Structures are given as structure tokens and as C-alpha cells.
N, C-alpha and C positions, 0 to 999 in steps of 0.2 A: 719734413721733421726729421731729424736724425732719430735713430732707435734708442741711442744711448749716449751718456755725455762722456767726454773723455777727460780723465783726471791724471795727473802726474803723481808718482808715488815712487818709493824706494824699488829699486830694480836689480835684476843680475843680468849679465851677459849671456846669452846663448846664440847657437847657431841653429836656423831653421832653413829648410828648403821647400821653395814654393813653386807653383807652377807659374810660368812667365806672365800668363794671362790675368792671374790671381795677384801677382807683385805689381802689375800695373794699376788694377782696379784698387788695391791697396794705397798706393801712393795717391791715386785721384781722391780716395775716400778722406786720407788724411789731409790732403790740400783742402777738401770741402769743409773738415771740422777745424780746419788752421791749427793743426797739431802735429807730431811727430807720427809716423807709421807705427813706431813701438807700442805707443800708448794707444792705438787704433785696435792693434791687434789684442793687446791686454784688456781691452775693456771689453771687444767683442768675445774673447773666450769666457771672460768672467759672464757676460750675458747667457752666452751658451750654457755654460756650467748650471746657472741658477734656473733657466727656463726647462731644460731637458728633464723631463719627470722620470723617465727611467733611469739617469744618473742619478738624481738625488734620492730615489729608493735605493738605489745599489750602495750609495755613501751611507744612508741610515742602516742598511742591513750590513754593511761591513766597515764600520767607524774605525777601526783599528788596523785596517789592511794595509801594508807595507808593498809597494810596487817598485820594479827597479826603474830606474830614471832612463829614460829615451831621449831625453835632452841633451846636446853637447853642451855644457856650461863651460865657459870662458873662467879659468882660477885667473886670480890676481896674483902675481908675483908678491911674495912677502915683502920686499923692499918698497915696493908701490903700496902694497896695502898699510904698511907701517906710515908712509908719508901722507896717505889720506886719512889715518888714525889721529892726526894730530902730532906726530911725531916730530920734535924741533930741532933732535941731536943728530938726525940723518941716520940713526941706527938701523941697523938692517939692509943698508944699501950705500952704493958707493956715488949716488947722484948720477948715474949715467942712464938710468931708466932700464925697462924691460930689454931683455936681449932677444 
């Protein structure tokens, strides 16, 4: 029986580096769950965040703590973002896509 269920939600694109053996096991686990590896990673991290008692205590003791981001977040070019937000007039781009 799986330790957690995989569900899809709003995502941002990031780059992470994994050990090769971890990446292979991630693919196998995603196949086992019949879902994308992204969702498996997300749910696994959520599971860890809620089960780690020391981390939960840290969050309660430091609720407003701001930390520098260590994730490499992919930025969506403004022209692509405008198209995804329902822009019908093509404003913000020439239709040629990201460069």
C-alpha cells in the first residue's frame, strides 16, 4: 500500500538535481502510482514536512521567518504568461514563442 496519495495541483517549474539512483527510483515509484514524477516528488515532500516533528516545531517557533530561495525557479516569459492568462489580442508577444 502506498504511503501517500498523489494528487495534481497548481505547479511552478523548477530545476532540481538528483542522484542517478534516486531519479531511477522516482521513475519507478511514479510508474507504481500511475502518475507523473513531479506529483510524486511534491507529495513526498509534503509528507515529510508534516511528519518531521522537529521541522513542525521550527515552523511554530519561527512563523514569519523568511529564507532565501535555493530552488532554481523557471520564469515564464511575459508574452507566454499573457497568452496563458487568456489574452485574446496577442498583447505582449509576437506569437513566435519564447526565445
